[in-house]
C-alpha atoms as an extended CHARMM CRD file, in Angstrom:
* protein
*
       117  EXT
         1         1  MET       CA            104.4660000000      105.3740000000     -121.6660000000  PROA      1               0.0000000000
         2         2  LYS       CA            103.6210000000      106.3250000000     -118.0760000000  PROA      2               0.0000000000
         3         3  THR       CA            102.9310000000      109.9530000000     -117.2970000000  PROA      3               0.0000000000
         4         4  VAL       CA            103.4250000000      111.6540000000     -113.9840000000  PROA      4               0.0000000000
         5         5  CYS       CA             99.6630000000      111.8280000000     -113.4330000000  PROA      5               0.0000000000
         6         6  ASP       CA             99.2980000000      108.0220000000     -113.6130000000  PROA      6               0.0000000000
         7         7  ASP       CA            100.9880000000      107.6370000000     -110.1980000000  PROA      7               0.0000000000
         8         8  PRO       CA             98.6880000000      108.3970000000     -107.3010000000  PROA      8               0.0000000000
         9         9  LYS       CA            101.7370000000      108.8450000000     -105.0220000000  PROA      9               0.0000000000
        10        10  ASP       CA            103.5680000000      111.4690000000     -107.0470000000  PROA      10              0.0000000000
        11        11  VAL       CA            103.7790000000      114.6260000000     -104.8910000000  PROA      11              0.0000000000
        12        12  TYR       CA            104.2990000000      116.6750000000     -108.0190000000  PROA      12              0.0000000000
        13        13  SER       CA            100.8670000000      115.7180000000     -109.3270000000  PROA      13              0.0000000000
        14        14  ALA       CA             98.1530000000      118.2030000000     -108.5280000000  PROA      14              0.0000000000
        15        15  ALA       CA             95.8230000000      115.2580000000     -107.7850000000  PROA      15              0.0000000000
        16        16  CYS       CA             98.2530000000      113.6090000000     -105.2970000000  PROA      16              0.0000000000
        17        17  PRO       CA             96.8370000000      113.0570000000     -101.8310000000  PROA      17              0.0000000000
        18        18  CYS       CA            100.4630000000      113.3310000000     -100.5510000000  PROA      18              0.0000000000
        19        19  ARG       CA            100.2940000000      117.1300000000     -100.8560000000  PROA      19              0.0000000000
        20        20  ASP       CA             98.0500000000      117.6030000000      -97.8200000000  PROA      20              0.0000000000
        21        21  MET       CA            100.6320000000      115.8340000000      -95.6570000000  PROA      21              0.0000000000
        22        22  LEU       CA            103.5480000000      117.7700000000      -97.2870000000  PROA      22              0.0000000000
        23        23  ASP       CA            101.6970000000      121.0840000000      -96.5970000000  PROA      23              0.0000000000
        24        24  LEU       CA            101.3050000000      120.0890000000      -92.9620000000  PROA      24              0.0000000000
        25        25  LEU       CA            104.9040000000      118.9780000000      -92.4830000000  PROA      25              0.0000000000
        26        26  ALA       CA            106.3460000000      122.0300000000      -94.3060000000  PROA      26              0.0000000000
        27        27  ASN       CA            104.5980000000      124.3460000000      -91.8080000000  PROA      27              0.0000000000
        28        28  LYS       CA            107.0130000000      125.7800000000      -89.3210000000  PROA      28              0.0000000000
        29        29  TRP       CA            104.7080000000      125.2650000000      -86.3350000000  PROA      29              0.0000000000
        30        30  SER       CA            104.0790000000      121.6620000000      -87.2570000000  PROA      30              0.0000000000
        31        31  ALA       CA            107.8270000000      121.0080000000      -87.5760000000  PROA      31              0.0000000000
        32        32  LEU       CA            108.5770000000      122.7660000000      -84.3040000000  PROA      32              0.0000000000
        33        33  ALA       CA            105.6810000000      121.0930000000      -82.4000000000  PROA      33              0.0000000000
        34        34  LEU       CA            106.7760000000      117.6110000000      -83.5020000000  PROA      34              0.0000000000
        35        35  GLY       CA            110.3160000000      118.4580000000      -82.3780000000  PROA      35              0.0000000000
        36        36  ALA       CA            109.0750000000      119.7730000000      -79.0040000000  PROA      36              0.0000000000
        37        37  ILE       CA            107.1640000000      116.4840000000      -78.3780000000  PROA      37              0.0000000000
        38        38  GLU       CA            109.9520000000      114.0900000000      -79.4740000000  PROA      38              0.0000000000
        39        39  ASP       CA            111.3430000000      113.7220000000      -75.9550000000  PROA      39              0.0000000000
        40        40  GLY       CA            108.0570000000      112.5780000000      -74.5440000000  PROA      40              0.0000000000
        41        41  PRO       CA            104.4700000000      113.6050000000      -73.8120000000  PROA      41              0.0000000000
        42        42  GLN       CA            103.9070000000      117.3650000000      -73.4030000000  PROA      42              0.0000000000
        43        43  ARG       CA            101.0400000000      119.4480000000      -72.0030000000  PROA      43              0.0000000000
        44        44  PHE       CA             99.6520000000      122.3280000000      -73.9880000000  PROA      44              0.0000000000
        45        45  GLY       CA            101.2070000000      124.9730000000      -71.6860000000  PROA      45              0.0000000000
        46        46  ALA       CA            104.6230000000      123.4100000000      -71.9780000000  PROA      46              0.0000000000
        47        47  LEU       CA            104.3840000000      123.2650000000      -75.7520000000  PROA      47              0.0000000000
        48        48  ARG       CA            103.3130000000      126.9130000000      -75.9030000000  PROA      48              0.0000000000
        49        49  ALA       CA            106.2550000000      127.9580000000      -73.6700000000  PROA      49              0.0000000000
        50        50  ARG       CA            108.6770000000      126.0260000000      -75.7740000000  PROA      50              0.0000000000
        51        51  LEU       CA            107.3430000000      127.3040000000      -79.1310000000  PROA      51              0.0000000000
        52        52  GLN       CA            107.9990000000      130.9330000000      -78.3530000000  PROA      52              0.0000000000
        53        53  GLY       CA            105.7980000000      133.2850000000      -80.5380000000  PROA      53              0.0000000000
        54        54  VAL       CA            102.9440000000      130.7840000000      -81.2510000000  PROA      54              0.0000000000
        55        55  SER       CA             99.4920000000      132.0130000000      -80.3050000000  PROA      55              0.0000000000
        56        56  PRO       CA             97.2140000000      129.6080000000      -78.4560000000  PROA      56              0.0000000000
        57        57  LYS       CA             94.8620000000      129.5520000000      -81.4380000000  PROA      57              0.0000000000
        58        58  VAL       CA             97.5910000000      128.6470000000      -83.9470000000  PROA      58              0.0000000000
        59        59  LEU       CA             99.0390000000      125.9550000000      -81.5460000000  PROA      59              0.0000000000
        60        60  THR       CA             95.5880000000      124.4090000000      -81.0370000000  PROA      60              0.0000000000
        61        61  GLN       CA             94.9840000000      124.3500000000      -84.8280000000  PROA      61              0.0000000000
        62        62  THR       CA             98.4200000000      122.8830000000      -85.4150000000  PROA      62              0.0000000000
        63        63  LEU       CA             97.9570000000      120.1580000000      -82.8470000000  PROA      63              0.0000000000
        64        64  ARG       CA             94.5650000000      119.2690000000      -84.2150000000  PROA      64              0.0000000000
        65        65  ARG       CA             95.8040000000      118.9540000000      -87.7790000000  PROA      65              0.0000000000
        66        66  LEU       CA             98.7890000000      116.8010000000      -86.4900000000  PROA      66              0.0000000000
        67        67  GLU       CA             96.2810000000      114.5770000000      -84.6460000000  PROA      67              0.0000000000
        68        68  ASP       CA             93.9400000000      114.3850000000      -87.6180000000  PROA      68              0.0000000000
        69        69  HSD       CA             96.7550000000      113.1810000000      -89.7460000000  PROA      69              0.0000000000
        70        70  GLY       CA             97.9380000000      110.5670000000      -87.2990000000  PROA      70              0.0000000000
        71        71  LEU       CA            101.1740000000      112.2180000000      -86.2700000000  PROA      71              0.0000000000
        72        72  VAL       CA            100.2330000000      113.1450000000      -82.7040000000  PROA      72              0.0000000000
        73        73  HSD       CA             98.1440000000      111.4250000000      -80.0100000000  PROA      73              0.0000000000
        74        74  ARG       CA             96.1040000000      113.4950000000      -77.6680000000  PROA      74              0.0000000000
        75        75  GLU       CA             95.5160000000      111.8660000000      -74.3140000000  PROA      75              0.0000000000
        76        76  VAL       CA             92.8370000000      113.3020000000      -72.0060000000  PROA      76              0.0000000000
        77        77  TYR       CA             93.0890000000      112.4500000000      -68.3580000000  PROA      77              0.0000000000
        78        78  PRO       CA             89.8630000000      112.6760000000      -66.4000000000  PROA      78              0.0000000000
        79        79  GLU       CA             91.2550000000      114.6930000000      -63.5350000000  PROA      79              0.0000000000
        80        80  VAL       CA             90.2810000000      117.9590000000      -61.9190000000  PROA      80              0.0000000000
        81        81  PRO       CA             91.4560000000      120.1430000000      -63.5170000000  PROA      81              0.0000000000
        82        82  LEU       CA             91.4420000000      118.2190000000      -66.7860000000  PROA      82              0.0000000000
        83        83  ARG       CA             94.8700000000      117.2110000000      -67.9660000000  PROA      83              0.0000000000
        84        84  VAL       CA             95.7110000000      116.7550000000      -71.6690000000  PROA      84              0.0000000000
        85        85  GLU       CA             99.0360000000      115.4430000000      -73.0150000000  PROA      85              0.0000000000
        86        86  TYR       CA            100.2800000000      115.2270000000      -76.5890000000  PROA      86              0.0000000000
        87        87  SER       CA            102.7260000000      112.5750000000      -77.7830000000  PROA      87              0.0000000000
        88        88  LEU       CA            104.1520000000      111.3610000000      -81.0470000000  PROA      88              0.0000000000
        89        89  THR       CA            102.6010000000      108.3430000000      -82.7630000000  PROA      89              0.0000000000
        90        90  PRO       CA            104.8670000000      105.9160000000      -84.6430000000  PROA      90              0.0000000000
        91        91  LEU       CA            104.0360000000      107.9020000000      -87.8270000000  PROA      91              0.0000000000
        92        92  GLY       CA            104.9820000000      111.1670000000      -86.0230000000  PROA      92              0.0000000000
        93        93  ARG       CA            108.3360000000      109.7330000000      -84.8610000000  PROA      93              0.0000000000
        94        94  ASP       CA            109.0240000000      108.6490000000      -88.4640000000  PROA      94              0.0000000000
        95        95  ALA       CA            108.1750000000      112.1090000000      -89.7960000000  PROA      95              0.0000000000
        96        96  ASN       CA            110.2620000000      113.7880000000      -87.1170000000  PROA      96              0.0000000000
        97        97  VAL       CA            113.4770000000      112.1490000000      -88.4000000000  PROA      97              0.0000000000
        98        98  PRO       CA            113.8540000000      114.3760000000      -91.5800000000  PROA      98              0.0000000000
        99        99  LEU       CA            112.2940000000      117.3110000000      -89.7720000000  PROA      99              0.0000000000
       100       100  ALA       CA            114.9670000000      117.0360000000      -87.0310000000  PROA      100             0.0000000000
       101       101  LEU       CA            117.6270000000      117.0940000000      -89.6920000000  PROA      101             0.0000000000
       102       102  LEU       CA            116.0590000000      120.1690000000      -91.3200000000  PROA      102             0.0000000000
       103       103  ARG       CA            115.8800000000      121.9560000000      -87.8580000000  PROA      103             0.0000000000
       104       104  THR       CA            119.5290000000      121.1480000000      -87.1580000000  PROA      104             0.0000000000
       105       105  TRP       CA            120.5770000000      122.2780000000      -90.6130000000  PROA      105             0.0000000000
       106       106  VAL       CA            118.8600000000      125.5810000000      -90.2230000000  PROA      106             0.0000000000
       107       107  GLU       CA            120.4710000000      126.2300000000      -86.8210000000  PROA      107             0.0000000000
       108       108  ARG       CA            123.9180000000      125.2870000000      -88.1570000000  PROA      108             0.0000000000
       109       109  ASN       CA            123.6550000000      127.4340000000      -91.2430000000  PROA      109             0.0000000000
       110       110  ILE       CA            121.8090000000      130.5560000000      -89.9810000000  PROA      110             0.0000000000
       111       111  ASP       CA            124.9510000000      132.6330000000      -90.4120000000  PROA      111             0.0000000000
       112       112  ARG       CA            124.9870000000      131.8730000000      -94.1440000000  PROA      112             0.0000000000
       113       113  PHE       CA            121.4800000000      133.1980000000      -94.8110000000  PROA      113             0.0000000000
       114       114  PRO       CA            121.1780000000      136.6280000000      -96.3330000000  PROA      114             0.0000000000
       115       115  GLY       CA            120.0330000000      139.2180000000      -93.7100000000  PROA      115             0.0000000000
       116       116  SER       CA            121.0690000000      137.0230000000      -90.7000000000  PROA      116             0.0000000000
       117       117  ASP       CA            123.6880000000      139.5010000000      -89.4560000000  PROA      117             0.0000000000
C-alpha cells in the first residue's frame, strides 16, 4: 500500500519540493506582481506604482524570488541610465491563470468577507 510520503510530488508531504513554489505563489506580493506583469514587460517603478503599499525592498525580494523560480524574466538593457524590465516566462504565464481567477474571486466577493463594511 502506497503512503502519502512515497510520492515526491505530494504537496501535503513535508518533504515535497512543491512546497517552496506553493509558498511563493501564495504570497500576496507574488500574486499581485505576476498579475501586474501579465499585460507585458514592466519596469520596476511601474510595478511599484501599480502595487500600492509595497516597499522597494519587498518588491525587489519578490521579483528576485519569482526570477529564481523561473516565473519572471529580468532583462537588463545597457543604456544610460540602465533600464531593467520584468516579463512573465511561459511558466509564469501558466501560474498566472489560477492566480488571476483568485484575484478576480477576491474582488467579486469582498463584500461577503467579515469586516469588509
